[in-house]
N, C-alpha and C positions, 0 to 999 in steps of 0.2 A: 339451779343455784350455783353460782361460780365458786370454784375452789379458792382457797385463800391465796395460793400462788398466782392464779390468773387475775384475781382482783387486785393484788398488789402490783402486778406487772402493768395492769391497765391504769392504776393510780399514777405510776411513774410516767407513763406515756402522756396522760392528761397534764400532770404537773409540769413536765418539760415543755409541752406545747404552749401552756399559758405563761411560763417563765420567759419564753421568747418575746412576749409582749409586756414583760414586766408586771405580770398579774399573778395573783395567788388565789386559789379557791379556799373558802372557809371549809371546815370539816363537814358541815351539812351539805354544802354545795358539791363537795368532792364525792360524797356518798351518793348523792342524787345523780351525778354524772356517771359514776360507775354503774348504777342501776339501769340507766337508759342506754348505755353503750355496750354493756357486757355481751349482749346477744347478737351484736352486729359483727359483720366480717371486718377484717383489718382495714381495707380500703374505705369502707363505709364509715368506720370509726373516725379515720383521719378527716374525711369529708365533713362529717358533722362537727367535729372539734373546730375545724377551721371556719365553718359557717358561724358557729356561736362566737368565736373570737372576732370575726368580721363585724357581726352585729354589735358586740360590746365596744369595739373600737370607734363606732359611730355614736355611742352614748357617752354621757358624762358620768363615770363611775364615782362613787363616794370616796374611793380610796383604792390602793393597790390590792387590798384583800376583798374579794367579791363575796357578798352575802348570798345566802340561799335564794332570797327573793330576786336579787339582781340577776343571778345566773338562770333561775327558772324563767324569768321574763324573757331573757335572750333566747332560751331554748324554745319557748312558745312562739316567739316571733319567727324563728327559723321554720318551725313546723307549719305555721300558717302561710308562709310565703313559698313553701316548697312546691315546685311546679311538677306536673306530670310528664312534661316533655323531657327527653333525654339530653344530657349534657353534650354540647357540640364537641366533636373530636378535633376539628381544625379551627383554630382561632387566630386572629390578627390582634396582637396586643400592642397598644400604644406605648411608645418608649417612656412617656412621662407617668404611666400608671404601673410600670414594673416595680415591684416592691424593692426597696433599698435595704440591704442586709449588711451586717458587720459581724465579725467573729468576736465573741466575748471570751477573753482568756480565763476569767475566773470561773464562769459557768460552763466553759468548753462547749459552746453551742452558738449557732447563728441567731442573732436577734434583729428585730426590725428597727430601722432608723426612722424616727419621726420626721414629719415635714414632707413637702412636695418636691419633686424633681424640677430642675430649672435648666433652660438652655444656656443660661449665662451663669458661669461659676463665680464663686467668691474667691477672695485672694488666697485663702488657705485650703481650698478644695483639692489642689494638686498634692499638697503635703499629706492630707488625709487619705487621698487615693493610694499613694505609695505606701503609707503605713499599713492600711487595711489589706492591701495586696500582699505585703510581706507577711502579715499575721496569718493570712489564709495559707500561704505556701509553707510557713513554719509549722502550723498545726498538722498539715498533711504529711510533711517530711518526718515529723517526730513519731508518727504512727508506723513508719516504714521499718521493716525488720532490720535494715542495715544499721539503724541507730541502737540496736541491741549491743553492737560491738564498738560503737564510736560515742564519745562524749562530746556533745555539741557545746561550743564555747561562744561567748558574746564578746563584742568589741570592748565593752567596759571591763570585762574580766581580763582581757589581753593587756589592756593599757594599765591596769592596776596591779599586775603581778610581775615579779622578776622574770628574767629570761628563763625559758624552760628548754630542756634538752629534747623532750618528745614533741611530736607534732600536735597541732590543734586543728579542729574542724570548725569552720565558720560558714554561716549562711547569711547573705546580705545582698544589697543592690549595688551594682558597679556604677560609679560616677567619676567624672573628671573635675577635680578642683581647679586645675589649671591645664592647659594643653599638654598632654603627655604625662600628667601626674594623676594616677588612678587611685581611687579610694574605694573601700567597701563599707557600706553603711548598713547598720541594723537598727533595732529599736532603742539601743543603748548608746549609740555614738558612731563615729567614723574613724577609720584607720587607713593610712596610706599602705598600698600594696605594691610589691615588686613582682612582676609577672615574667621577668626575663628568663628564668630557669624553669618556668611552669610547664607541665605537660597538660595539654588541653584534650579532654575526652570529647566524644562525639556530641555535637550540639552547635547552635548558633549563638554567639556571644556578642552582645552589643551594649552600648551605654544604656543604663536603666534596667538591664535584665537582672534577674535574681539568680545568683550563682552559689555553688557550694565549693569552698576552697579548703585545701589542706596545706599546712605549712607551719612556720615558726615565727614568733614575734621576737624581733631583735631591735632593741633601742627605739621602740615606737614605730617600727616598720615591719609589716607582715610579709615575710619572704615566702612566696607561694610555690609549692612543689607540684600540686595537681589542681586542676580546675574542672568542674563538671556542673551540669544543671541539677537543680533540686529534684529528688525522686518524684515520680508521678504515681498515681494509683487509678484503678478502674472506677467507673461510675458505681459498680456494684459495691465495692468496698466503701466508697463515700456514703452511699445510701444506707449501708448497714450501720454506719456510725451516726448519721444525722437523721435517718428516717426517710419516708417517701413523700414528705410534704412538697407541694409545688412551690418553687421559688420564683417563678417567672411571671406570675399574675394571671389574669383572665378568670374565667368561671371556675375552672377546675381547681380542686384542692389537693389532688394527688398528682405526683409527677407523671408526665406522659409515659415515660419508659416503664412505669410501674402499673399502668392501667391494662388490665387483662383484656378488656374489650378492644382497646386500640391495637394491642399486639395481635389479637386474633384477626382483626380486619386487615392488618398489614400482611399477615401470612396468606390470607385468602385473596388479596389483591396485589400480588407481587409485581404486576406489570404497571401499576399506577406510578406516575412519575411527577417530579417537580423539575422545572427548568430554571436555572439560575444564570443571570447575566450581570456582568459588572461593567463599570465605565459606560453606563448608558447615557450618552450625551443627548439630551432631548432637544437641544438647539441645533442638532445636525439632522437635516431632512433625510439623509440616507439611512440613519439609524431608525428614525420613526417609520420609514417605509419597510425596513427589515423586520421591525417588531410586528407590523401589520401582517406581513407575509407569514411570520411564525405563528401568529394567532390563527390565521386561516388554515395553515398546514396541519395544526394539531386540533382542529375543531372536533373531529370524530375519534380522537384517540383518548386513552385513559390518562389524560393530563389533569392533575389536580390544581396546579397553580403555577403562574410565572412569578419569579422573585427577581426583582431588578435592584441593582445596587449602584451607588454613585461612584464617582462624581456625576451629577446629573446635568452639569453645565460645563462646556468646554473651557470657560474662562471663570474659574472660581476665585473668590477673594476680591472681586471688584465691588464697588459701592452698590451696584444694582443687581448683583448676582442672586440674592435671596428672592427679590421680586420677580426676576426673570425665571428662576426655577419654579416658583409658585405658578406663574402663568403657563410654563411649559407643561406642568402636570395637568393643568386644566385642559390644555390642548390634547394631551395624551388620552385623558378620560373621555373626551368627546370624539 
């Protein structure tokens, strides 16, 4: 029999997982979920929760609140389809099947984006991309201990208040409104920045990068005294905050780095290798010949996979480059 504290902790875990899909369990469904999951290990719980959610996503629910019968039906479907074979540890995941996620500022969690991925973007996709990237960086930065001593400001607040004698800290994306005229943009607006007297800390700063600036707002101009990149955090810290759910798609429901079986195999097979190659021009006969020699040379070694990256054609951007690349891959496979 689970203790009250363990049961409540499990309820929170279940509730959070379903909220990522904009779903809520009824009281009866929640108690049933606790009953069947409480005796499982942490990784197995996450795996089952995600399997049930996957089944529910393919069904047409009566509403955002799942009834006991709807939830039990999904659980039974998972149980009946469970295979005795072990989950594959190495998977190739199609780009178009990778789950799309966004950060929900109200619920402070990653939630799934509905709809299928497309190779052809819409007119506002770039704007959404930059906004979602900034939100991800912001939520990570605000967890950093440095912000216990600094008050993060927004562009809207800077433009709407009188000049201040003390410095303000701002996080945003660097853009050029006109050649040589730089602005910093956040989710609330944009303000012109003067970087002439700024001290740049270690990092690579380019147009479109997300920066942390310290300075003063004077007459609608942000005079910057120091520039740095937004603070980073380890995967362990991120996982402690968001959990061990697999964000990248495929069969697995638990993040690869959190799979005990995978970590054990990596430790036992420390000589296993991947080979990564970039700029693999498949229309160059010398490169194709070199790839064949590599494959032959590593036939008897502990090589797990070759990973090749583009560009795959020496002349990209031409009208027939896509069809040529498709044909070149067919040649490589044969």
